[in-house]
N, C-alpha and C positions, 0 to 999 in steps of 0.2 A: 504494500500500500504506500509506504513512504517512498519507495523507489519510483513508483509511477508519478508521484508529485514532482519529482525532479527530472522527469523524462524530457520536457521541453528544454531545460537548461543543458542537458547532455547533447541533445540533438543540435542545439544552436552552437555549442562548442565544436561540434564536428563540421558544421556547415559553413561557419564564418571563417574568414581568413584573418590572420593577425594584422596585416597591413590595413585592411578595411576597418577593423575595430579601432586601430590607432587613429586613423584619419577621422572616423566618426567622433572619437573622444576629443580630438583637437578642435574640430568644428564646434562641438558642443561647448567646450570651454571658451572658445573665441566669441561665440554668440553672447555668452553671459558677460565676458569681459568688456565687450563693446557697449553693452547696455549699462554696465556700471560706470564706465568712463564717460559715456554720454550724460548720465545723470550727474556726475561730478562736474562736467563741463557746464551743464545747465545751472548748477548751484553757483559756480564761479561767476558765470555771466550775470545771474540775478543778484549776487552779492555786489558786483560792480555797479549794476544799475541802482541798487539801493544806496550804495556808498556815494554815487554821483548825485543822487537826489538830495541826500542829507549833507553834502559837502558844504553847502551854503556859501559858495564863492571862494572857499579856501583853495588856492592854486595847488598846493601839495596834495591835498585830499582828492582834488579833481584829477590830477595826473595819475594818482594811484588807482582811482576808480576806472579811468580810461584804460589802464593796463589790464585790470581784471576783466573788463568788458572785451578787450581785444583778445586776451588769452582764452576767454570762454568761447568766443566765436570761432577762433582757430581750432580749439579742441573739438567743438561740435562739427565743424567742417571736416576735419581729418577723420573723426570717428564715423561720420556718415560715409565718407569715401571708403574707409576700411570695411564697414558693414556691406557696402555695395560690392567691394572686391570679394568678400567672403561669399556673398550670394552668387556672384558670377562663377566662382570656383565650385560652389555646391552644384550649380546647374550644369557646369561643364563635366564634372566627374560623377554626377548622378547621386550626390550625397545630400540628404536633407534631414529634416526632423523625423520624417517617416522612413528613414533609411533602414533597409534590411539587407544584409549581405546575401548575395546569390550563392546557392549551394555549388560547391565545386565537386563535380563527379569524376 
C-alpha cells in the first residue's frame, strides 16, 4: 500500500532527465527572483517619490530623492527586460510553469 503511494515519484524519477530538472529549477528560481527584485525596485522608486514630495525645497534632499527615483526606474526596466528574456528562453526551449519532462525511451 505504501509503495503504491510513491509509484508516481519513482516513475517520474525514471522518466525525467537530470538536465531538464536542473533547467526547470533554474527557471523556477529566476521567476521568483525577478518578482522580488521588481518589488524592491518599486519600493525604491516610491521611496524616492515620497522623499521628493517631502523635501520641501531642500536641494540635498531633492538630489537624493532624484537618485532613488532614477535607480528605481532603472531597476524596474532591467528586471522587466530580464523577465522578458526568461520568457523568451522558456518559449524557445519549451520550459514553462507546466513543464513536464518527456519520457526518454
